[in-house]
matplotlib code that plots the C-alpha trace (Angstrom):
import matplotlib.pyplot as plt

x = [191.0, 188.5, 187.2, 186.7, 185.0, 182.7, 181.7, 181.1, 178.8, 177.0, 176.5, 175.0, 172.7, 171.5, 170.8, 168.7, 166.7, 166.2, 165.1, 162.6, 161.2, 161.0, 159.1, 156.6, 156.0, 155.3, 153.0, 151.2, 150.8, 149.6, 147.2, 145.9, 144.7, 142.7, 140.9, 137.5, 136.4, 133.3, 132.2, 128.6, 128.2, 125.1, 125.0, 124.4, 127.6, 129.7, 128.0, 128.5, 132.2, 132.7, 131.0, 133.1, 135.0, 138.5, 138.0, 137.0, 140.2, 142.1, 140.4, 141.4, 145.0, 144.8, 143.7, 146.9, 146.2, 149.5, 149.6, 150.3, 150.8, 148.9, 152.1, 152.4, 148.8, 149.4, 152.5, 150.4, 147.6, 149.9, 148.2, 149.3, 149.9, 148.0, 144.8, 145.1, 145.8, 142.5, 140.5, 142.4, 141.4, 137.7, 137.8, 139.5, 136.9, 134.0, 135.8, 136.5, 140.3, 142.3, 145.8, 147.7, 151.2, 153.5, 157.2, 159.7, 161.7, 164.3, 162.4, 159.0, 156.3, 154.9, 151.4, 150.4, 146.7, 144.6, 140.9, 138.9, 137.8, 138.6, 135.1, 132.5, 128.8, 126.3, 123.3, 121.1, 117.5, 114.9, 114.0, 117.6, 117.9, 117.3, 117.5, 121.0, 122.2, 121.2, 124.2, 126.8, 125.2, 125.2, 128.9, 129.6, 127.9, 129.6, 133.0, 132.3, 131.2, 134.5, 136.5, 134.7, 135.4, 139.1, 139.2, 137.8, 140.5, 143.4, 142.4, 140.7, 141.3, 139.4, 135.6, 133.8, 130.7, 127.8, 124.7, 121.3, 118.5, 115.6, 114.6, 111.7, 112.9, 111.5, 113.4, 114.9, 115.9, 117.5, 119.7, 120.6, 121.5, 123.8, 125.4, 126.2, 127.7, 129.9, 131.1, 132.0, 133.9, 135.8, 136.7, 138.1, 139.9, 141.6, 142.6, 144.0, 146.5, 148.7, 148.8, 151.6, 150.6, 152.6, 150.4, 147.1, 144.9, 143.0, 139.2, 136.6, 133.1, 130.2, 126.9, 123.7, 120.4, 117.2, 113.5, 111.7, 108.5, 105.4, 107.4, 107.4]
y = [53.4, 52.3, 55.8, 56.2, 52.8, 53.6, 57.0, 55.3, 52.7, 55.4, 57.4, 54.4, 53.6, 57.2, 57.3, 54.1, 55.6, 58.9, 57.0, 55.0, 58.1, 59.9, 57.0, 56.7, 60.4, 60.5, 57.5, 59.2, 62.4, 60.4, 58.5, 61.5, 63.0, 59.9, 59.8, 61.4, 63.0, 60.8, 57.8, 56.4, 52.7, 52.2, 48.5, 45.4, 43.8, 46.7, 46.8, 43.1, 43.3, 46.5, 45.2, 42.0, 42.1, 41.5, 43.8, 46.6, 46.0, 46.2, 49.5, 50.9, 50.3, 53.3, 55.8, 57.7, 57.9, 56.2, 53.6, 50.1, 46.7, 43.6, 42.4, 45.6, 45.2, 41.5, 42.5, 45.2, 42.8, 39.9, 37.6, 35.5, 37.6, 35.1, 35.7, 39.5, 39.3, 37.6, 40.2, 43.1, 41.7, 41.6, 45.2, 46.2, 44.2, 46.2, 49.5, 50.3, 49.9, 51.2, 50.3, 53.6, 52.4, 49.5, 49.1, 46.4, 45.2, 42.4, 41.1, 41.2, 43.6, 45.4, 46.8, 49.8, 50.4, 53.2, 53.4, 55.4, 57.9, 59.1, 58.4, 55.8, 56.0, 53.2, 54.5, 51.8, 52.1, 50.3, 48.0, 47.0, 45.7, 42.0, 39.5, 38.6, 42.1, 41.6, 39.5, 42.0, 44.8, 42.6, 41.8, 45.5, 46.1, 43.0, 44.2, 47.6, 46.1, 44.0, 47.1, 49.0, 46.1, 46.1, 49.9, 49.7, 47.2, 49.0, 52.5, 52.3, 56.0, 56.9, 57.2, 55.4, 57.2, 55.4, 57.3, 56.3, 58.8, 59.4, 62.5, 63.3, 64.3, 64.6, 62.8, 66.2, 67.0, 63.6, 64.2, 67.6, 66.1, 63.5, 66.1, 68.2, 65.2, 64.5, 68.1, 67.7, 64.4, 66.0, 69.0, 67.0, 64.5, 67.4, 69.0, 65.6, 65.5, 68.1, 66.6, 64.8, 61.1, 60.5, 62.9, 61.8, 58.7, 57.1, 57.1, 54.9, 56.2, 54.4, 56.1, 54.6, 56.1, 54.1, 54.7, 53.3, 51.4, 53.2, 56.2, 54.9]
z = [86.2, 88.8, 89.1, 85.4, 85.1, 88.0, 86.5, 83.2, 84.7, 86.8, 83.6, 81.7, 84.6, 84.9, 81.2, 81.4, 84.4, 82.6, 79.4, 81.4, 83.2, 79.8, 78.3, 81.2, 81.3, 77.6, 77.8, 80.6, 78.6, 75.5, 77.6, 79.5, 76.2, 75.5, 78.9, 79.2, 82.5, 82.7, 80.8, 80.9, 80.9, 78.8, 77.9, 80.0, 78.6, 79.8, 83.2, 83.8, 82.9, 85.0, 88.1, 88.3, 91.6, 90.2, 87.3, 89.7, 91.5, 88.2, 87.4, 90.8, 90.0, 87.6, 90.1, 89.6, 85.9, 85.0, 82.2, 83.3, 81.7, 82.8, 84.5, 86.5, 87.7, 88.6, 90.7, 92.4, 93.2, 94.0, 91.4, 88.4, 85.3, 83.1, 85.2, 85.0, 81.2, 80.7, 82.7, 81.0, 77.6, 78.8, 79.9, 76.5, 74.6, 76.0, 75.6, 79.3, 79.1, 76.1, 74.8, 74.8, 73.9, 73.3, 73.9, 73.2, 76.2, 75.8, 72.8, 74.6, 73.5, 76.6, 76.2, 78.3, 79.2, 80.6, 81.4, 78.8, 81.6, 85.1, 86.4, 85.4, 85.7, 85.0, 83.2, 81.9, 80.5, 82.6, 79.7, 79.3, 82.9, 83.2, 86.0, 84.9, 85.9, 89.5, 90.4, 89.1, 91.1, 94.2, 93.5, 93.4, 96.8, 98.3, 97.2, 98.7, 102.0, 102.1, 101.4, 104.2, 106.6, 105.7, 106.0, 109.5, 110.5, 108.8, 109.7, 113.1, 113.7, 110.6, 110.7, 107.9, 106.9, 105.3, 104.4, 103.0, 102.2, 100.0, 98.0, 95.7, 92.2, 88.7, 85.9, 84.9, 88.5, 88.8, 85.7, 87.0, 90.4, 88.8, 86.6, 89.7, 91.4, 88.3, 88.6, 92.3, 91.6, 88.7, 90.7, 93.6, 91.3, 89.5, 92.9, 94.1, 91.2, 92.8, 96.3, 97.8, 97.9, 101.0, 103.0, 101.6, 101.8, 99.0, 99.8, 98.3, 97.4, 96.0, 95.0, 93.6, 92.7, 92.0, 92.0, 95.1, 94.5, 95.6, 96.6, 100.2]

ax = plt.figure().add_subplot(projection="3d")
ax.plot(x, y, z, "-o")
ax.set_aspect("equal")
plt.show()
């Protein structure tokens, strides 16, 4: 009797696990069809929302391209779900995050989100950039510098490489240069999908391009 009961419980648990895996796999497939390779941020509103320090951390939670709820993200970041819910809504409002599925769990509706693209590129017209946008850009750089500092502490054996250089380009050449960079990012992102996450490290990369006054 005990053996029969044990096997029955084991069967039920296995079915629950299989059902959960089936659901998540299907959500991932559904979401993957919605994600673009590259999304250009072209408005000040989007740029300000995207460059917020916590929202950038939220977006990085989707690097594995798996749909997540705000609660999942809160657990991953060790923060209060209510705070994450607010910032997720802000990202959804400007079209950077997208609701890809919902599921009822014990009477609660769970909402699963994915970014609209795998890679994001800020591309604002000169006349659209105002003084208010300076702070978000500084926030982005500050957040990156903190990550580099943490990386140096957590991975002392790894060499952090920071480069700065200048190059003369026409407008057309600059656009071609950015397009080629996008292709490189996409190729390596696609290659990383098949790698064993246990044997690889997650690397951060920030790239900015801007005209230098006087060409000096």
